[in-house]
C-alpha positions as CSV (number, residue, x, y, z in Angstrom):
1,M,127.2,101.3,105.5
2,A,128.4,103.2,108.8
3,D,125.9,103.7,111.5
4,S,125.5,106.8,113.7
5,P,127.4,106.1,117.3
6,P,125.1,104.2,119.6
7,R,123.9,106.6,122.5
8,N,122.2,104.2,124.5
9,R,124.6,104.8,127.7
10,V,123.3,101.1,129.1
11,A,124.7,99.6,125.8
12,R,127.6,101.4,125.9
13,S,128.3,101.0,129.5
14,A,127.9,97.1,128.7
15,K,130.9,97.0,126.6
16,V,133.1,98.6,128.8
17,G,132.0,96.7,131.8
18,G,131.8,93.5,129.9
19,L,135.5,94.4,128.9
20,V,136.2,95.2,132.5
21,A,134.6,92.2,134.4
22,G,136.1,89.2,131.6
23,Q,139.6,91.0,132.0
24,S,140.0,91.5,135.6
25,A,138.8,88.0,136.3
26,R,141.2,86.4,133.8
27,W,144.0,88.9,135.3
28,A,142.8,87.4,138.9
29,G,143.1,83.6,137.1
30,T,146.8,84.8,136.2
31,R,147.9,85.7,139.2
32,A,146.7,82.6,141.2
33,A,147.9,80.5,138.8
34,N,151.5,82.2,138.8
35,R,151.9,81.4,142.2
36,L,152.6,77.7,141.2
37,R,154.9,78.7,138.5
38,S,158.7,79.2,137.8
39,P,159.3,83.2,137.8
40,E,160.3,82.7,134.5
41,D,157.0,80.7,133.5
42,A,155.2,83.3,136.3
43,D,157.1,86.2,133.6
44,A,155.8,84.9,130.3
45,A,152.0,84.2,131.5
46,T,151.6,87.5,133.0
47,G,153.4,89.0,129.6
48,E,150.3,86.7,127.6
49,R,147.9,88.3,129.5
50,A,148.6,91.7,129.0
51,A,149.0,91.0,125.3
52,A,145.7,89.4,125.5
53,L,144.1,92.6,127.4
54,A,145.9,95.1,124.8
55,R,144.0,93.1,122.0
56,E,140.7,93.3,123.6
57,L,141.2,96.8,124.6
58,V,141.8,97.7,120.7
59,K,138.7,95.8,119.7
60,Q,136.5,97.4,121.8
61,L,137.8,100.9,121.3
62,G,137.4,100.3,117.6
63,Q,133.9,99.4,117.7
64,L,132.9,103.0,119.2
65,R,133.0,106.5,118.0
66,G,133.9,109.4,120.0
67,A,135.8,109.3,123.4
68,A,136.7,105.7,123.4
69,M,138.5,106.0,119.9
70,K,140.1,109.4,121.1
71,V,141.4,107.8,124.1
72,G,142.9,104.9,122.1
73,Q,144.8,107.7,119.7
74,V,146.1,109.2,122.9
75,L,147.2,106.2,124.5
76,S,148.8,105.1,121.4
77,T,151.8,107.7,122.8
78,V,152.2,105.8,126.3
79,D,154.9,103.1,126.7
80,F,152.8,100.1,128.0
81,T,155.8,98.4,129.6
82,A,153.8,95.2,130.7
83,I,153.0,94.0,127.4
84,P,155.6,91.9,125.9
85,E,157.8,93.6,123.5
86,S,157.6,91.5,120.8
87,E,153.7,93.0,120.8
88,R,154.3,96.7,122.4
89,E,154.5,98.7,119.2
90,E,152.1,96.7,116.9
91,F,149.8,97.7,120.2
92,K,150.7,101.1,119.9
93,A,150.5,101.4,116.3
94,T,146.9,100.3,116.0
95,L,145.6,102.4,118.6
96,A,147.3,104.9,116.7
97,A,145.5,103.9,113.8
98,L,142.0,104.6,115.4
99,R,142.4,108.0,114.1
100,D,142.1,107.0,110.3
101,D,140.3,104.1,110.0
102,V,137.0,105.7,110.2
103,P,134.3,105.3,107.2
104,P,132.2,108.7,106.9
105,L,128.4,108.8,107.6
106,P,126.1,109.0,104.0
107,F,125.2,112.5,103.9
108,K,121.5,111.9,104.5
109,K,122.6,110.9,108.1
110,V,124.3,114.4,108.8
111,R,122.2,116.9,106.5
112,K,119.6,117.6,109.4
113,L,122.6,118.3,111.7
114,L,123.7,120.9,109.4
115,E,120.4,123.0,108.5
116,E,119.8,122.6,112.2
117,E,122.9,124.0,113.1
118,L,122.8,127.0,110.4
119,G,119.0,127.8,110.1
120,G,117.5,126.8,106.8
121,K,118.2,124.5,103.6
122,V,121.5,123.8,102.6
123,G,121.4,125.7,99.7
124,D,120.5,128.6,102.1
125,H,124.1,129.2,102.7
126,F,126.0,127.2,100.0
127,E,126.5,127.9,96.5
128,T,127.6,123.9,96.0
129,F,127.7,121.1,98.6
130,E,129.4,118.2,97.8
131,E,127.6,115.3,99.6
132,E,130.5,113.0,99.7
133,A,132.7,113.3,102.7
134,F,137.0,113.5,101.6
135,A,137.6,113.1,105.3
136,A,136.3,111.8,108.5
137,A,137.9,111.2,111.9
138,S,136.5,110.3,115.5
139,I,134.0,112.6,116.3
140,G,133.3,114.3,112.7
141,Q,133.8,114.4,108.9
142,V,134.8,116.7,106.2
143,H,132.7,118.2,103.0
144,R,133.9,120.6,100.3
145,A,131.5,123.4,99.8
146,V,131.3,126.6,98.1
147,T,129.7,129.9,100.0
148,L,127.2,132.1,98.2
149,D,130.2,134.8,97.7
150,G,131.9,131.8,96.1
151,D,134.6,130.9,98.4
152,E,135.7,127.4,98.4
153,V,135.2,126.0,102.1
154,A,135.8,122.9,103.9
155,V,132.8,122.1,106.0
156,K,133.0,119.7,109.1
157,L,130.3,118.2,110.7
158,Q,130.2,116.5,114.1
159,Y,128.6,113.1,113.5
160,P,124.8,113.4,115.3
161,G,124.7,112.0,118.3
162,V,128.6,111.8,119.3
163,A,128.2,114.2,122.1
164,E,126.0,112.2,123.7
165,A,128.0,108.9,122.9
166,V,131.2,110.8,124.4
167,E,129.5,111.7,127.6
168,S,128.5,108.1,127.9
169,D,132.1,107.0,127.4
170,L,133.5,109.4,129.7
171,R,131.4,108.4,132.5
172,N,132.5,104.9,132.1
173,L,136.3,105.5,131.2
174,S,137.2,105.6,134.9
175,L,136.2,101.8,134.7
176,L,139.2,101.4,132.2
177,L,141.7,102.8,134.4
178,P,142.6,99.8,136.6
179,L,143.3,98.1,133.3
180,V,145.3,100.6,131.6
181,K,147.3,100.8,134.9
182,R,148.0,97.1,134.3
183,L,149.6,98.0,131.0
184,A,151.3,100.9,132.3
185,P,152.2,100.5,135.8
186,G,154.0,104.1,136.2
187,L,151.3,105.8,134.6
188,D,149.1,108.4,136.8
189,V,146.1,106.9,135.2
190,K,144.0,109.6,137.3
191,A,145.6,112.8,136.1
192,L,145.5,111.0,132.4
193,Y,141.7,110.7,133.0
194,G,141.2,114.0,134.0
195,E,143.2,115.5,131.1
196,L,141.5,113.3,128.8
197,R,138.2,114.6,129.9
198,E,139.1,118.1,129.7
199,R,140.2,117.9,126.4
200,I,137.7,115.7,124.7
201,A,134.8,117.9,125.9
202,E,136.6,121.1,124.6
203,E,137.2,119.0,121.2
204,L,133.6,118.5,121.0
205,D,132.6,122.1,120.9
206,Y,133.8,123.6,117.6
207,E,133.2,127.2,118.8
208,I,136.1,126.7,120.7
209,E,138.1,125.1,118.4
210,A,137.4,128.2,116.3
211,Q,138.6,130.5,118.9
212,N,141.9,128.4,118.7
213,H,142.0,128.6,115.4
214,R,141.3,131.9,114.8
215,A,144.1,132.7,117.5
216,V,146.7,130.5,115.5
217,A,145.8,132.6,112.6
218,R,146.2,136.0,113.8
219,A,149.6,134.9,115.5
220,Y,151.1,133.8,111.9
221,R,149.0,136.6,109.6
222,D,151.4,137.7,106.9
223,H,153.8,135.1,107.7
224,P,156.2,134.4,105.0
225,D,156.3,130.4,105.7
226,V,153.2,129.4,107.6
227,F,149.3,130.3,106.5
228,V,146.7,129.2,108.7
229,P,143.3,129.4,106.5
230,K,140.3,131.7,108.0
231,V,137.3,130.8,109.8
232,H,133.8,131.7,108.2
233,T,132.2,132.2,111.7
234,G,128.9,133.3,110.5
235,L,128.7,129.8,108.9
236,S,129.8,127.9,112.1
237,S,128.5,126.7,115.4
238,R,129.1,124.4,118.1
239,R,128.5,121.3,115.7
240,V,129.7,122.9,112.4
241,L,133.1,124.3,111.6
242,V,133.5,126.0,108.0
243,T,137.0,127.2,107.1
244,E,138.9,128.1,104.2
245,L,139.6,125.1,101.6
246,L,143.2,124.8,100.8
247,H,145.1,123.0,97.8
248,G,148.1,121.8,97.9
249,R,150.6,118.8,98.2
250,R,149.7,116.3,100.9
251,F,152.5,114.3,102.9
252,E,152.9,111.5,100.9
253,Q,153.8,113.8,97.7
254,V,156.1,115.9,100.0
255,K,157.7,112.7,100.5
256,A,158.7,112.2,97.2
257,L,160.5,115.7,96.5
258,D,164.2,116.3,96.4
259,D,166.4,117.0,100.1
260,A,166.2,120.9,99.7
261,E,162.4,121.3,99.5
262,R,161.7,118.2,102.1
263,D,164.2,120.0,104.4
264,R,162.6,122.9,104.0
265,F,159.2,121.3,104.7
266,G,160.3,119.7,107.7
267,E,162.1,123.2,109.4
268,I,158.6,124.8,108.9
269,V,156.7,122.0,110.5
270,F,159.1,121.9,113.4
271,R,159.2,125.7,114.1
272,F,155.1,126.2,113.4
273,Y,154.3,124.0,116.5
274,F,157.3,124.9,118.6
275,S,156.8,128.7,118.4
276,L,153.1,128.1,118.5
277,L,154.0,127.6,122.2
278,Q,155.5,130.6,122.7
279,R,153.0,133.0,120.3
280,T,149.9,131.8,121.8
281,G,150.8,130.2,125.1
282,R,149.0,126.8,123.6
283,V,150.1,123.3,122.5
284,C,148.8,121.2,119.4
285,G,148.3,117.9,120.5
286,D,147.6,116.8,116.6
287,P,150.6,117.7,114.6
288,H,149.7,114.6,112.2
289,P,151.0,114.6,109.0
290,G,147.4,114.9,107.5
291,N,146.9,118.7,109.5
292,Y,149.4,120.4,107.0
293,L,149.8,120.4,103.2
294,L,152.4,122.4,100.9
295,L,150.9,125.1,99.3
296,D,151.7,126.2,95.5
297,D,153.3,129.3,96.5
298,G,155.7,127.3,98.6
299,R,154.4,128.0,102.1
300,V,153.4,125.0,104.2
301,G,149.4,125.4,105.1
302,F,148.4,124.4,108.6
303,I,144.6,122.9,109.9
304,D,142.8,121.2,112.5
305,F,143.3,123.0,116.0
306,G,141.0,121.2,117.9
307,L,143.0,119.1,120.4
308,M,145.0,121.9,121.9
309,R,145.3,123.2,125.5
310,K,146.4,126.7,127.1
311,L,149.4,126.4,129.1
312,D,149.9,128.0,132.4
313,P,152.9,130.4,131.9
314,E,154.8,128.9,134.7
315,Y,154.6,125.5,133.6
316,L,155.3,126.6,130.5
317,E,158.6,128.6,131.3
318,G,159.4,125.2,133.7
319,E,159.4,123.3,130.2
320,R,161.8,125.5,128.4
321,A,164.0,125.6,132.1
322,L,164.1,122.1,131.8
323,A,165.4,121.9,128.4
324,R,168.2,124.6,129.2
325,A,169.1,122.7,132.3
326,V,169.7,119.4,130.0
327,V,171.7,121.4,127.3
328,A,173.9,122.7,130.2
329,E,174.2,119.0,131.3
330,D,173.0,120.2,135.1
331,A,172.1,117.2,136.7
332,A,171.1,118.7,140.0
333,E,168.8,121.4,138.3
334,V,166.9,118.9,136.2
335,H,166.3,116.7,139.1
336,A,164.8,119.8,140.8
337,I,162.8,120.8,137.6
338,L,161.5,117.2,136.9
339,S,160.4,117.4,140.5
340,R,158.7,120.6,140.9
341,L,156.7,119.7,137.4
342,G,155.3,116.7,139.1
343,Y,157.8,113.9,136.7
344,L,159.1,112.3,139.5
345,P,156.2,111.1,142.3
346,N,159.2,110.5,144.9
347,P,162.2,112.5,143.8
348,D,164.4,110.8,146.5
349,D,164.1,107.2,144.5
350,F,165.8,109.1,141.4
351,V,169.6,109.5,140.8
352,P,170.0,113.2,139.0
353,E,173.2,111.9,137.0
354,A,170.9,109.2,135.4
355,L,167.7,111.4,134.5
356,L,170.3,113.6,132.7
357,E,172.1,110.6,130.7
358,W,168.6,109.6,129.7
359,L,167.2,113.1,129.0
360,L,170.3,113.7,126.7
361,A,170.2,110.3,125.0
362,A,166.4,110.6,124.2
363,G,166.2,113.9,123.0
364,E,169.7,113.6,121.1
365,W,168.0,114.7,117.6
366,Y,167.0,118.0,119.1
367,L,169.0,118.6,122.6
368,Q,172.1,117.9,121.0
369,P,174.3,120.1,118.4
370,G,174.6,119.3,115.2
371,W,172.9,118.6,112.1
372,R,171.2,115.4,111.7
373,R,169.1,114.0,108.9
374,L,166.4,111.8,110.3
375,S,164.9,108.8,109.1
376,P,162.6,106.0,110.2
377,Q,165.6,103.8,111.1
378,Y,167.2,106.4,113.3
379,V,163.6,107.5,115.1
380,T,162.9,103.4,116.0
381,E,166.9,103.1,117.2
382,L,166.5,106.0,119.1
383,L,163.3,104.9,121.0
384,D,164.8,101.3,121.5
385,A,167.8,102.7,122.8
386,T,166.1,104.9,125.5
387,A,162.6,103.6,126.0
388,S,162.4,100.2,125.8
389,P,163.4,97.1,128.2
390,R,166.5,96.9,126.9
391,S,167.3,100.7,127.6
392,P,169.5,101.1,130.8
393,W,167.1,103.8,132.2
394,F,164.2,101.9,131.7
395,E,163.0,100.9,135.5
396,Q,163.7,104.5,135.8
397,Q,160.8,105.5,133.3
398,R,158.2,103.2,134.9
399,R,158.7,105.0,138.3
400,M,158.1,108.1,136.5
401,T,154.8,110.1,135.3
402,V,153.6,112.6,133.0
403,P,152.2,115.8,134.5
404,P,148.6,116.6,132.7
405,Q,150.1,119.9,131.3
406,A,152.9,117.8,129.8
407,L,150.7,115.1,127.7
408,L,150.3,117.1,124.8
409,I,153.3,118.7,124.8
410,R,155.3,115.0,124.6
411,R,152.9,113.6,122.5
412,M,153.4,116.9,119.7
413,E,157.3,116.1,120.2
414,G,156.8,112.2,119.7
415,L,154.7,113.0,116.5
416,I,156.8,115.5,115.0
417,F,160.0,113.1,115.7
418,A,158.3,110.4,113.9
419,T,156.6,112.7,111.1
420,L,160.3,114.2,110.2
421,G,161.9,110.8,110.5
422,E,159.6,109.7,107.8
423,L,160.0,112.4,106.1
424,R,163.6,112.0,106.0
425,A,164.2,115.6,106.7
426,G,167.6,117.1,107.7
427,G,168.2,120.2,109.6
428,D,169.7,121.6,112.6
429,W,167.3,120.7,114.9
430,H,169.0,121.6,117.9
431,G,169.4,125.0,116.7
432,L,165.7,125.4,115.9
433,A,164.9,124.3,119.1
434,K,167.1,127.0,120.8
435,E,164.5,129.3,119.2
436,F,161.8,128.1,121.7
437,F,163.6,127.4,125.1
438,A,166.3,129.9,124.9
439,D,165.0,132.7,123.0
440,E,167.7,132.7,120.5
441,P,166.3,134.7,117.2
442,T,164.2,133.1,115.1
443,A,162.7,133.7,111.7
444,V,159.0,132.5,112.7
């Protein structure tokens, strides 16, 4: 049986502190020994040490609920250039899997929280309530229920004690920054930490998620292709979120449909998340395939708006201007915008033409015109050609950083690209993207 998350700050600090102290000592030992090694042997030893650190980091994160696991999920989108290429993708995949490898707690461990939040017994608020959770994630689990009015609902319950555990994690995560920096030298770890701290704190407050959810539902009310279930505000609180229960085909079932149906599904998913930026000024950082399903009436239903960020209008316009500059192949403007947005720590160290070439290649699937059927192989090959050590732009990337406001935008793009590839969806992704960055007519 799964246990409640540990709340003892000293115990949790010991886990992180032990990892940091041990790995720092080993890293120092490797550096000392490298002075006596050939350059080739020194590189190999450094790679082995980085890989060992990566494995230990995953192990420790996997033992904790809350912030540590959430950090693992977000870090899965970072390119850890210090890890040997042969192990890098496996490391990132393992980090990403932390999201789903979470056993739910027995209902007896969450019943008290539910009754404290809503006031009264479970039967005072629900006609029926399934005690076995049908979904679980890093900070909560979801149960099916029927309200006293007869509405089928999904009840998301936060794990008891997870808020305290997360607060402890957040205090300790600063200790991990030097280790993360070793694995990703080009990453602005302080900015990453600040962004994670703010986003995770918001995700713990289901009332904030409910606000995001209602804003998205209003923006897509009566939409022909998109459905966002309503929030049952009267049954929701800071640690309980109750929403309309959706019935439909999950991602694995959609993958088995014919080309036309998969293409339509992929187009709706792409348009929804990109147009969300325009309609609400928010970016959703978790466009995971488990968060949308194909409804019986043909619409796609979208859920889970916990990991979201409201963007500054000026910053959002800067991202749109960057896309237009890339499409126009204006290298000088690309360099100027990247510098202004904060991607280039030392702008004079970057060659404008090289930046443009890299962005055209990396964003080929939606920044260059043409109809494309995506596939897992295409996704892998494009990432390998533009983000691996074999890429001609690799050293350039190592010197760049990701601005805090861009973190969830880049995560959104990457997850959508990977999901559409797995779906083997075809479309004019460039034409659809222009609806977002070039204000071209849109049906969404």
